[in-house]
Each structure stands twice: as structure tokens, then as C-alpha cells.
N, C-alpha and C positions, 0 to 999 in steps of 0.2 A: 596587761591591756596595751596593745601596740598603738603607736601614734597615728597610723594610717588605717586603723580598723574602723568598721562601721559603728561599733559600740562607742568608741571614743567620740566620733562625730555626733552620734545620737545624744550622748550625755552633754556635749557642748551645746547642742540645740536646746535641750531641756533647761540648761542653765540660762540661756538667752531668754526663754519664755518665763522662767521663774523671776529673773531680775526685772523683766518688763512688767510683769504683774505687780511686783513689789513697788515699782515706780508709780504705777497707776493708783495703787492703794494708798501709798504714803504721800503722794503729791500734795493733797490739800492739807495735810497735817504737819508738814515739816517746813523749815525755813529755807531760805535761798541756797545757802551753802550745802545743805543736805540734798536739795533738789539737784544741784550741779553734780554732786558726788554720785547720785543715782543715775543721772544721764550718762556720766562718764562710764559707770559700771555697765550700763546697757551697751554702749558703743564698744567697749573693750571686749565684752562677751560675744557680741555679734562679729567683731573682727576676728576673734580667736576661732569661732566656729567656722567662719568663711575660710580662714587660712588652713584649718585642719581638713576641710573638705577639698580645698585646692590641692593640698599635699596628698590626700588619698587618691585623687584623680591622676596626679602627675607622678606619684611614686618617688618624689624627690628625697624624702627621708622616711625609710620604712620602719625605723625604730627610734625610741627616745635617745638611745646611745648615739645613733647616727646624727641626730639633731645637735647633741652636745659635743659632737666631734670626737667621740670615744672610738678607739681602735680595738676595743675588746672583742674577742672572738665570740660569735653567736653560739648559742647552745647547740651541740650536735644533734642531728636527727637520729633517733633510735631506729635502727634497721630491723625489719622483721626477717625471720629465716627465709632465705631464698630471694631476698630483695636487696636492691642497691643501698648504698650508704652515702650520706652527705658528710663531707669533712670540710674544715675551714683552715686555711693556711695563710701565713703572712708571706707575701711574695715580693722581695726586693727586686728592683730593676737597675742593675749596675750600668746598663747602656742608656736607659731613659732617665734615670734619676727618680722615677716614681717608686713608691713602696706601698702597696695596697693589700688588703685581705682578699683572698679568693676562695670561693666555694667550689668544691670539686665533687662530682658524682662518681663513685666507684661502684661498678656493677657487682652483683652477687658473686660472679665467677672470679672476681679479683681475690676473694678470700677463701677459695677452695684449694685443696691440695694440688689439683690439676692446674688451677689458675696461677698458683705461685711460681709455676715454671714458664708462664707466658708473659709476653709484652703485648699491650692492648692498643688498638687504634684510638685516636683522640679527635674529639670535636670541641672547638671553642664556640660557646654560645654567648652572643653579644646582645646586650639590652638596648632599649631605646632611650631617648632623651625627652623630658627628664625621666629618670629611672635609675634603678640599681639592679645588680644580679638577683636580688631577693625577689624581684618580680617574676623571674622564671620559676621560682620555687612556690611562691604564694599565690600568684595570679594565673600562671600557666601550668601549674601542677607537673613540672618537668619530671620529677621522680616517678610519679605514677605512670606517665607516658613511657618513659624509658624502661621501667620494670615490665610493663605490659608488652611492649614491642620486642624486647629481648626474650622474654619468656615464651612468646608466640613464635619465635624464630624469624620474625621479619627484620630483626636487627641483630647484628653480632654484639657480644659484650664489648662495651666501649666506655672509655673514660671521657667524661664531659667536664670541661673547664668553664667556670662562670666568672670571668675576670671583671674588675672595675675598668672603665674606659676613661675615667677622669679622676684627678686628685681632689677636685672641687665639684660638689654635687650641682652647683649652679653654672659650671663651665661646660659648655657643649663642645666636645673635641671632635666628634664624628670619627673617632679612632685615627686622627691625623696628628702629625707633628706640627704644633702651632709655634711659629717663631717667637721666642722669648717666653713661651708658656709651656704647657704640658706637652711631652713627647709621647703621645698616646700610641701612635703607630708603632714606634720602637718598642714600647712596653708590651703591647698586645701581640705583635708579630715576632718579637725577638726574645724579650726578657721572660715572658710567661712560658713560651715553649722551651726555652733553655732550662728554666727552673723545673718544669714538668719532666723533662728528659733526665734530669739529675735526681729528682726526689720521688718519682713515681715509676712503676713498671709499665712503661709505654714504649711503643715503637718510635724510632727516631727518623724513619724515612718519610718523605713528603707524601708517598702513596697512601700512608695511613693517617694523614692529618687533613681535617676539614674544618669548615666554618659554617655557622648559621647565625641568624639574628633577625629580630623583628623591628620594623620601623627604621629608625636611624641605624640600628644594629644590622638590618638587612643591607643597607648601603655599605656599612663597614665590611660585612662578610664578602660581598661581591668585589669591592674595591681592593681589599687586602689579598684576595685570591688572585685577582688579575695582576697586582703589583708584585706578588711574591709566589709565582708558580713553582719556585724551587723549595717552598716550605709547605704548600697546600696543594691538594689535587682536586678538591671539590668545595663548593659553597652553596648554601641554600638561603634564599632571601624571602622573608615573610613581610610583605608590604613595604619593600625597600624602595629607594629612590635612585635616580640616575646621577644626582649631584649631592654634595654634602649639605647644602642649604645654609652654610655659614661662610663668612669671609675668613680665609685661612691666614691671610697676612702676606702671602707671596703670590697672589693671583692664581694659585694652582687649582682653586675650585672651578676655574674656567678651562683648565687643561688637564694636567696629569692626575688630578684628583677628581676629575669629572668622568664618570664611567662612559658616558656616551662619546665624549671627546676621545678617550683612550681607544675605544673600539673603532672609531673612524680613522684615527691617525697613527696608531701604533700597531705592531704585529700582535695578533691575538694568540695567547698562550694555550698550551695543551692542558686545560683544566675543564671541569664540568660545572655548569651552573643549574640550579633548580630555582625558579622564580615563581612565587605565588602571590596572589592579591585578590581582593574582593572587587567585584565589578562596580560596586557603588562607592568605592574609595577612589575618587577621581584623581587626587594627587599621586598616590602610589601607583595606581593602574597606568597612568600616563607615563610615568618614568619607567615602570617595569616593562611595559609594552615596547617602549623605545629601546631599552637595553636588549630585550629578546630579539627584536627585529634587526639589530646590528650584528648579531653573532654570526661568525663565519668559522669554518674549520681552520685549525684543529680545535678551537673552542667549541663546546657543545652546550645546548640549553634544553631544559625541560620546563614547561610552563604548567601552572595549575591555577584555575580561576574558580572561586566560589561566587554564587550570584549576589549575595548580600552579606552584610556584617560590618561594612565600613572599616575605618582605621581603629580597630578595637581588639581587646583581649579575646572577645568571642571569635573573631576571625583567626587570630593567631593560634588559639586552642584547636580550632578546626584543622589548621594546616600543619600543626606541630608534628604529629605522629607521621604523616606522609613525608614530611621533609626529613625527619630523622631516618626513616626507612630508606629513602632514596640515598641519603648521604652514606649510610652503612653499606649499601649495595655498590657504591663507587669508591669505597675505601678498602684498603688491604685488611685482611682478617687478623685476629690475634695469632701470634706466632711465637 
């Protein structure tokens, strides 16, 4: 039973009700110290249930092991014939100093005799904050989406990397290098690709590398693509923002790490952007529209808007397959 599952929260709520009923029944029959103990038990159970529900909504800790700080690898997903497989690897970052576990989607073609001779394009999929890569698997059903789009021919067989963007689940990095703290940009844009090129059968050229992300991860995807056009050729943002929404520590959230500022003041690189949002998600739609409106050649942009869904997994599930299809169309094929 996972820490962020609805069953866990439901059982916690039942415990609150049981302790509350016990308090009401025993109140006239017990002494002061016992009453105090029962009140404390009610408060503790209520607090625990609230924290579990908050964790479920924010995806801060997807498992009990994560909460305990364990770095043990999650159980591998058993692949069905003709379907992709999820693997988990420990990925050290010699340049960034970070060392995180990373989930990797390997397409079914990766394991065929023909695929053994190929190197595959790569997409890095970035999560929101709070959140972990597990949200892509459990909340956004990324494996089913990728399997379906690849099987239908709308997407080429592609390796998809799901890296952590922070060494501390409560530290929001926005995939940036924070002075004196996590060097997340270096990890995501340098260490992770370097590791993948060494340990996986993937293409090494920028034409075969792309980024995607939802919420904060959408900002990450656009920002990293604009800053590193020598490493990525396309990026897709699902409800992303024009700015990081945090204080970086060097004021760069107002300049070089502000996408709108970059597009206004710096040469625009030859990369392609896909920007999607829900019309009723006022924060993300405002930032996404601003970014799209500032794009000039050789940078290109495709936009997609759904009428409602807000800033939610419902919206991101609706945009997920179109974003991956678009990315695949803009990336080099397996070769």
C-alpha cells in the first residue's frame, strides 16, 4: 500500500473517525489524564490524515521508502510482449555533484534483433513541483501513452528519461543551478545525457534529443531547450510558465532564466517549441501565451489549447500523447 494512494488516505480517515467515536464514548467514564490522551490521539490521527492527503495531492513522497530517504530501486515494471519496459538506474552526476535514481522507458523495439543494431532518439520528461518522476508513471500513465503512440506509428520508438530534478523533495530547483545549493540544470542537461549516451543505445546528436514537462517541468523544458540548443532540438511544455517562480539567488529569474526576457533580449535559437495549456488555467495560460507571442524565426512554435481542465493531471493526460507525437515528428529517427 503506497503512501500516496487513496486507500492509505481512506484508512487514515477511518482511524480519525474511530478515535473520535472512542473519545465520545469514553469521555464520561475516564479520568482527566485519559481524556487528555484521547484528545491527543484524535489530533494526531487528524494531522496524519491531513498530511497524507496533502502528500497525495502534491506527490512529494510517492512511496514509504522515499519518505524514509531510501535510495533503493523501485520494483521493475513487467513488460508485456510488444510493449515498452521501465528500468531504474542510479545516475551519478560528476559535473553537478548530484546522484539520483532515474526511471527510463525503453521501447519494445529496443529489445528486438533489429533494434539491437539501432540507436534511438531520446526525450527527457520533467516533472512538476512538488512531485517526482513517479507521477509520470502512476498519474499520467506514460508507459501506456508511449506504447500506444509507437504502436500506431504516430511516434518513432524512443527512449524516454524520467530524471529527478532535485536532491531534496522539498527544494524547488526549477531545473536551475542554485548558488550554494543543487546544480539541477547541470545534472539534467549535462550529467543525465552524458550517462545515457554511455549506458544506453541512444543517438548522441542534438537532432535526436528533446524535452517535455508539465507545470514546473514545462518551464524547465522550454528554458533548457532555449539555453542549450547545441544539446536539444525541440521541447514540449504542458501548462508551463514564462518564469521559474522562485528566487534563484543571482537575480537570473528576472533575466537569463526568464523565458520571456530571453526571447526579448537574446538571439532566438533554431529549436522548435510545442506549448499547450488549458484555457481556464489562468497562470499557465498567461505565461504560455506570452512565450508563444514572442517567438521569432529561426525559433518556431506550435500551440495547443484545451477549453478546460485547469492546472491538473486531467489536462496533462489530455495533452500528453499529442505532445509526444509532435516531439517525435521533430526529432531524428532511430538509426
